[in-house]
DSSP file (Angstrom, degrees, kcal/mol; ACC not computed):
  #  RESIDUE AA STRUCTURE BP1 BP2  ACC     N-H-->O    O-->H-N    N-H-->O    O-->H-N    TCO  KAPPA ALPHA  PHI   PSI    X-CA   Y-CA   Z-CA
    1    1 A M              0   0    0      0, 0.0     2,-0.1     0, 0.0     3,-0.1   0.000 360.0 360.0 360.0 138.8   -6.3  -23.2  -13.1
    2    2 A K        -     0   0    0      1,-0.1     2,-0.0     0, 0.0     0, 0.0  -0.473 360.0 -92.4 -76.7 148.5   -4.1  -25.6  -14.9
    3    3 A A        -     0   0    0     -2,-0.1     2,-0.4     1,-0.1    -1,-0.1  -0.333  39.2-147.1 -63.6 139.8   -0.3  -25.1  -15.0
    4    4 A L        -     0   0    0     -3,-0.1     2,-0.6    -2,-0.0    -1,-0.1  -0.861   7.8-134.0-107.7 144.1    1.1  -23.1  -17.9
    5    5 A S        +     0   0    0     -2,-0.4     2,-0.3     2,-0.0    -2,-0.0  -0.874  33.4 177.6 -94.8 123.1    4.4  -23.7  -19.4
    6    6 A I        -     0   0    0     -2,-0.6     2,-0.4    11,-0.0    13,-0.1  -0.842  25.9-119.4-124.4 162.2    6.2  -20.4  -19.9
    7    7 A T        -     0   0    0     -2,-0.3     2,-0.6    11,-0.1    11,-0.4  -0.849  14.8-136.6-104.5 134.6    9.7  -19.4  -21.2
    8    8 A V        -     0   0    0     -2,-0.4     2,-0.3     9,-0.1     9,-0.2  -0.813  34.9-167.6 -86.3 122.5   12.3  -17.6  -19.2
    9    9 A R  E     -A   16   0A   0      7,-3.5     7,-3.0    -2,-0.6     2,-0.4  -0.779  25.8-107.0-117.5 155.5   13.7  -14.9  -21.5
   10   10 A R  E     -A   15   0A   0     -2,-0.3     2,-0.4     5,-0.2     5,-0.3  -0.676  32.9-179.1 -77.5 129.0   16.6  -12.6  -21.5
   11   11 A I  E >   -A   14   0A   0      3,-2.6     3,-2.0    -2,-0.4     2,-0.3  -0.895  63.7 -56.3-129.7  99.4   15.6   -9.0  -20.9
   12   12 A G  T 3  S-     0   0    0     -2,-0.4    -1,-0.0     1,-0.3     0, 0.0  -0.511 119.7 -21.0  63.9-127.8   18.7   -6.8  -21.0
   13   13 A N  T 3  S+     0   0    0     -2,-0.3    -1,-0.3    -3,-0.1     2,-0.2   0.333 132.5  67.4 -92.2   6.8   21.1   -8.2  -18.4
   14   14 A S  E <  S-A   11   0A   0     -3,-2.0    -3,-2.6     0, 0.0     2,-0.4  -0.548  78.0-119.2-115.7 180.0   18.3  -10.0  -16.5
   15   15 A L  E     +A   10   0A   0     -5,-0.3     2,-0.3    -2,-0.2    -5,-0.2  -0.924  36.2 167.8-118.7 149.7   15.9  -12.8  -17.1
   16   16 A G  E     -A    9   0A   0     -7,-3.0    -7,-3.5    -2,-0.4     2,-0.3  -0.954  25.0-135.9-153.6 170.9   12.2  -12.5  -17.1
   17   17 A V        -     0   0    0     -2,-0.3     2,-0.6    -9,-0.2    -9,-0.1  -0.937  19.8-127.0-129.2 153.9    8.8  -14.1  -17.9
   18   18 A V        -     0   0    0    -11,-0.4   -11,-0.1    -2,-0.3    -2,-0.0  -0.908  21.8-148.1-100.5 124.4    5.7  -12.8  -19.6
   19   19 A I        -     0   0    0     -2,-0.6     5,-0.1   -13,-0.1   -13,-0.0  -0.829  24.8-115.1 -94.5 122.8    2.6  -13.3  -17.5
   20   20 A P    >>  -     0   0    0      0, 0.0     4,-1.8     0, 0.0     3,-0.9  -0.240  19.5-122.0 -59.0 142.2   -0.4  -13.9  -19.7
   21   21 A K  H 3> S+     0   0    0      1,-0.3     4,-2.9     2,-0.2     5,-0.2   0.854 109.7  58.2 -55.1 -41.2   -3.1  -11.2  -19.4
   22   22 A P  H 3> S+     0   0    0      0, 0.0     4,-2.0     0, 0.0    -1,-0.3   0.867 106.3  50.0 -60.1 -33.4   -5.9  -13.6  -18.3
   23   23 A V  H <> S+     0   0    0     -3,-0.9     4,-1.4     2,-0.2    -2,-0.2   0.936 112.1  46.5 -68.5 -45.7   -3.7  -14.6  -15.3
   24   24 A L  H  X>S+     0   0    0     -4,-1.8     5,-1.9     1,-0.2     4,-1.3   0.909 113.2  49.7 -61.8 -42.1   -3.1  -11.0  -14.3
   25   25 A S  H  <5S+     0   0    0     -4,-2.9    -1,-0.2     1,-0.2    -2,-0.2   0.880 104.4  59.6 -63.9 -37.9   -6.8  -10.2  -14.8
   26   26 A Q  H  <5S+     0   0    0     -4,-2.0    -1,-0.2    -5,-0.2    -2,-0.2   0.863 117.0  30.8 -61.0 -36.8   -7.8  -13.2  -12.6
   27   27 A I  H  <5S-     0   0    0     -4,-1.4    -1,-0.2    -3,-0.2    -2,-0.2   0.505 109.9-118.0-102.3  -4.8   -5.9  -11.9   -9.6
   28   28 A G  T  <5 +     0   0    0     -4,-1.3     2,-0.5     1,-0.2    -3,-0.2   0.764  51.7 162.2  79.6  25.6   -6.4   -8.2  -10.4
   29   29 A L      < +     0   0    0     -5,-1.9     2,-0.4    -6,-0.2    -1,-0.2  -0.696   5.7 163.2 -82.2 124.3   -2.7   -7.3  -10.8
   30   30 A V        -     0   0    0     -2,-0.5     2,-2.0     2,-0.5    -5,-0.0  -0.985  59.9 -21.4-141.3 128.4   -2.3   -3.9  -12.6
   31   31 A G  S    S+     0   0    0     -2,-0.4     2,-0.3     2,-0.0    -2,-0.1  -0.433 121.9  27.7  81.5 -71.6    0.8   -1.7  -12.7
   32   32 A R        +     0   0    0     -2,-2.0    -2,-0.5    15,-0.0     2,-0.3  -0.869  60.1 179.4-128.3 157.9    2.7   -2.8   -9.7
   33   33 A A        -     0   0    0     -2,-0.3     2,-0.4    13,-0.2    13,-0.2  -0.977  27.9-119.8-150.4 160.0    3.1   -6.0   -7.6
   34   34 A E  E     -B   45   0B   0     11,-2.9    11,-2.4    -2,-0.3     2,-0.5  -0.890  29.0-159.8-100.6 136.0    5.0   -7.3   -4.6
   35   35 A M  E     +B   44   0B   0     -2,-0.4     2,-0.3     9,-0.2     9,-0.2  -0.968  17.4 162.4-121.3 131.4    7.2  -10.3   -5.3
   36   36 A T  E     -B   43   0B   0      7,-2.3     7,-3.2    -2,-0.5     2,-0.5  -0.903  35.4-125.0-135.1 165.4    8.5  -12.7   -2.7
   37   37 A V  E     +B   42   0B   0     -2,-0.3     2,-0.5     5,-0.2     5,-0.2  -0.977  31.6 179.3-112.9 121.2   10.0  -16.2   -2.7
   38   38 A E  E >   -B   41   0B   0      3,-2.8     3,-1.7    -2,-0.5    -2,-0.0  -0.980  66.4 -21.7-128.4 120.9    8.1  -18.5   -0.4
   39   39 A R  T 3  S-     0   0    0     -2,-0.5    -1,-0.1     1,-0.3     3,-0.1   0.874 129.0 -47.8  48.4  44.3    9.1  -22.2    0.0
   40   40 A G  T 3  S+     0   0    0      1,-0.2     2,-0.4    -3,-0.0    -1,-0.3   0.580 118.0 108.5  79.7   9.9   10.9  -22.2   -3.3
   41   41 A A  E <   -B   38   0B   0     -3,-1.7    -3,-2.8     2,-0.0     2,-0.5  -0.937  69.4-123.6-121.5 143.8    8.1  -20.5   -5.3
   42   42 A I  E     -B   37   0B   0     -2,-0.4     2,-0.5    -5,-0.2    -5,-0.2  -0.740  31.8-164.5 -82.0 127.1    8.0  -17.0   -6.7
   43   43 A V  E     -B   36   0B   0     -7,-3.2    -7,-2.3    -2,-0.5     2,-0.4  -0.964   7.7-164.4-120.0 126.1    4.8  -15.3   -5.3
   44   44 A L  E     +B   35   0B   0     -2,-0.5     2,-0.3    -9,-0.2    -9,-0.2  -0.913  15.3 173.5-107.4 135.4    3.3  -12.1   -6.8
   45   45 A R  E     -B   34   0B   0    -11,-2.4   -11,-2.9    -2,-0.4     3,-0.1  -0.938  40.2 -93.2-135.3 158.3    0.7  -10.1   -4.8
   46   46 A K        -     0   0    0     -2,-0.3   -13,-0.2   -13,-0.2   -17,-0.1  -0.461  60.3 -93.8 -63.0 143.9   -1.1   -6.9   -5.1
   47   47 A P        -     0   0    0      0, 0.0    -1,-0.1     0, 0.0     2,-0.1  -0.320  41.7-111.4 -61.8 143.1    0.9   -4.2   -3.3
   48   48 A R        -     0   0    0      1,-0.1     2,-0.1    -3,-0.1     3,-0.1  -0.428  38.0 -99.9 -69.0 149.3   -0.2   -3.6    0.3
   49   49 A R        -     0   0    0      1,-0.1    -1,-0.1    -2,-0.1     3,-0.1  -0.456  46.4 -98.6 -68.2 144.2   -1.8   -0.3    0.9
   50   50 A A    >   -     0   0    0      1,-0.1     3,-2.7    -2,-0.1    -1,-0.1  -0.323  46.7 -92.1 -62.4 144.8    0.5    2.3    2.4
   51   51 A V  T 3  S+     0   0    0      1,-0.3    -1,-0.1    -3,-0.1     3,-0.1  -0.397 115.4   5.3 -58.5 131.2    0.3    2.7    6.2
   52   52 A R  T >  S+     0   0    0      1,-0.2     3,-2.0    -2,-0.1     4,-0.4   0.676  93.5 170.7  63.1  19.2   -2.2    5.5    6.8
   53   53 A G  T <   +     0   0    0     -3,-2.7    -1,-0.2     1,-0.3    -4,-0.0  -0.400  65.3  15.2 -60.9 130.7   -2.9    5.6    3.1
   54   54 A G  T 3> S+     0   0    0     -3,-0.1     4,-2.2    -2,-0.1    -1,-0.3   0.354  90.7 115.0  87.6  -5.5   -5.9    7.8    2.4
   55   55 A W  H <> S+     0   0    0     -3,-2.0     4,-2.6     2,-0.2     5,-0.2   0.902  73.6  52.6 -65.4 -40.3   -5.9    9.4    5.8
   56   56 A A  H  > S+     0   0    0     -4,-0.4     4,-2.2     1,-0.2    -1,-0.2   0.926 111.5  46.3 -62.5 -43.8   -5.0   12.9    4.4
   57   57 A E  H  > S+     0   0    0      1,-0.2     4,-2.2     2,-0.2    -1,-0.2   0.908 112.7  50.2 -64.4 -41.4   -7.9   12.8    2.0
   58   58 A A  H  X S+     0   0    0     -4,-2.2     4,-2.3     1,-0.2    -2,-0.2   0.883 109.5  51.5 -64.2 -38.4  -10.3   11.5    4.7
   59   59 A A  H  X S+     0   0    0     -4,-2.6     4,-2.5     2,-0.2    -1,-0.2   0.899 109.3  49.9 -65.9 -40.6   -9.2   14.3    7.0
   60   60 A R  H  X S+     0   0    0     -4,-2.2     4,-2.3     2,-0.2    -2,-0.2   0.913 111.5  48.5 -63.1 -41.9   -9.9   16.9    4.3
   61   61 A A  H  X S+     0   0    0     -4,-2.2     4,-1.3     2,-0.2    -2,-0.2   0.900 111.5  50.1 -64.5 -40.6  -13.3   15.4    3.7
   62   62 A L  H  <>S+     0   0    0     -4,-2.3     5,-2.7     1,-0.2     4,-0.3   0.913 111.2  48.4 -63.3 -43.7  -14.1   15.5    7.4
   63   63 A A  H ><5S+     0   0    0     -4,-2.5     3,-1.3     1,-0.2     5,-0.2   0.882 106.9  56.4 -64.5 -38.4  -13.0   19.1    7.7
   64   64 A A  H 3<5S+     0   0    0     -4,-2.3    -1,-0.2     1,-0.3    -2,-0.2   0.822 108.5  47.9 -63.7 -30.2  -15.1   20.1    4.7
   65   65 A R  T 3<5S-     0   0    0     -4,-1.3    -1,-0.3    -3,-0.2    -2,-0.2   0.454 118.5-113.4 -87.5  -1.1  -18.2   18.6    6.6
   66   66 A G  T < 5S+     0   0    0     -3,-1.3     3,-0.4    -4,-0.3    -3,-0.2   0.708  79.6 127.5  78.5  19.8  -17.3   20.5    9.7
   67   67 A G      < +     0   0    0     -5,-2.7    -4,-0.2     1,-0.2    -5,-0.1   0.146  47.0  83.5 -95.8  20.6  -16.5   17.3   11.7
   68   68 A D        +     0   0    0     -6,-0.3    -1,-0.2    -5,-0.2    -5,-0.1   0.077  56.2 133.2-112.5  25.2  -13.0   18.3   12.8
   69   69 A E        -     0   0    0     -3,-0.4     2,-0.2     1,-0.1    -6,-0.0  -0.353  67.8 -90.3 -72.1 157.2  -13.9   20.4   15.9
   70   70 A L        -     0   0    0      1,-0.1    -1,-0.1     2,-0.1     4,-0.1  -0.454  29.5-157.2 -67.7 135.5  -12.0   19.8   19.2
   71   71 A L  S    S+     0   0    0     -2,-0.2    -1,-0.1     1,-0.2     3,-0.1   0.825  92.1  37.8 -82.6 -33.7  -13.6   17.1   21.4
   72   72 A A  S    S-     0   0    0      1,-0.3    -1,-0.2     3,-0.0    -2,-0.1   0.407 106.7-130.5 -98.8   1.1  -12.1   18.3   24.7
   73   73 A G        -     0   0    0      2,-0.0    -1,-0.3     0, 0.0     2,-0.2  -0.135  46.5 -38.1  75.0-179.0  -12.3   22.0   23.9
   74   74 A E        +     0   0    0     -4,-0.1     2,-0.3    -3,-0.1     0, 0.0  -0.519  59.3 179.4 -78.0 145.2   -9.4   24.5   24.4
   75   75 A F        -     0   0    0     -2,-0.2     2,-0.1     2,-0.0    -2,-0.0  -0.991  20.0-127.2-145.3 145.5   -7.0   24.1   27.3
   76   76 A G        -     0   0    0     -2,-0.3     3,-0.2     1,-0.1     0, 0.0  -0.410   4.7-146.4 -91.2 165.6   -4.1   26.2   28.2
   77   77 A N    >   +     0   0    0      1,-0.1     3,-1.7    -2,-0.1     4,-0.3  -0.149  53.3 131.7-117.7  35.1   -0.5   25.2   28.9
   78   78 A A  G >  S+     0   0    0      1,-0.3     3,-0.9     2,-0.2     4,-0.1   0.842  70.7  54.1 -59.5 -34.9    0.1   27.9   31.5
   79   79 A A  G >  S+     0   0    0      1,-0.2     3,-1.5    -3,-0.2     4,-0.4   0.533  82.2  91.1 -79.5  -4.7    1.6   25.4   34.0
   80   80 A D  G X  S+     0   0    0     -3,-1.7     3,-1.4     1,-0.3    -1,-0.2   0.807  74.9  65.8 -61.1 -29.0    4.2   24.1   31.5
   81   81 A T  G <  S+     0   0    0     -3,-0.9    -1,-0.3    -4,-0.3    -2,-0.1   0.747  96.5  57.4 -65.9 -21.5    6.7   26.7   32.6
   82   82 A E  G <  S+     0   0    0     -3,-1.5    -1,-0.3    -4,-0.1     2,-0.2   0.598  88.3  96.1 -83.4 -11.5    6.9   25.0   36.0
   83   83 A L    <   -     0   0    0     -3,-1.4     2,-0.4    -4,-0.4    -3,-0.0  -0.527  62.6-150.6 -80.9 145.4    7.9   21.6   34.4
   84   84 A S              0   0    0     -2,-0.2    -2,-0.1     1,-0.1    -3,-0.0  -0.960 360.0 360.0-115.5 136.6   11.5   20.6   34.2
   85   85 A W              0   0    0     -2,-0.4    -1,-0.1     0, 0.0    -2,-0.0   0.398 360.0 360.0-105.4 360.0   12.6   18.4   31.4
C-alpha cells in the first residue's frame, strides 16, 4: 500500500487521526485495537484474545455432550487428617 498523507487533528484536549475505512478493512480492525510505539512508529493491532478466552463456553459445550466425567474416578481424602501443614 502506498503511503497516505493524513492530518493530525484536535479532538477535545487530545490530538487524533482518522484512519480511512479501506485501511481498517484491509487489516480487519473493528471496534477495539491495541496501540504500541515500536522503533518510533505507532503500531495498531487487533486485540489479543483474552487468556483462557472461550474456555467457559467450551466447558459448557463439553458438559452438554456428557464429556466432563472424571477420568481418575472418585477418590477419598480420608488420610488428609494425618497431614500437617
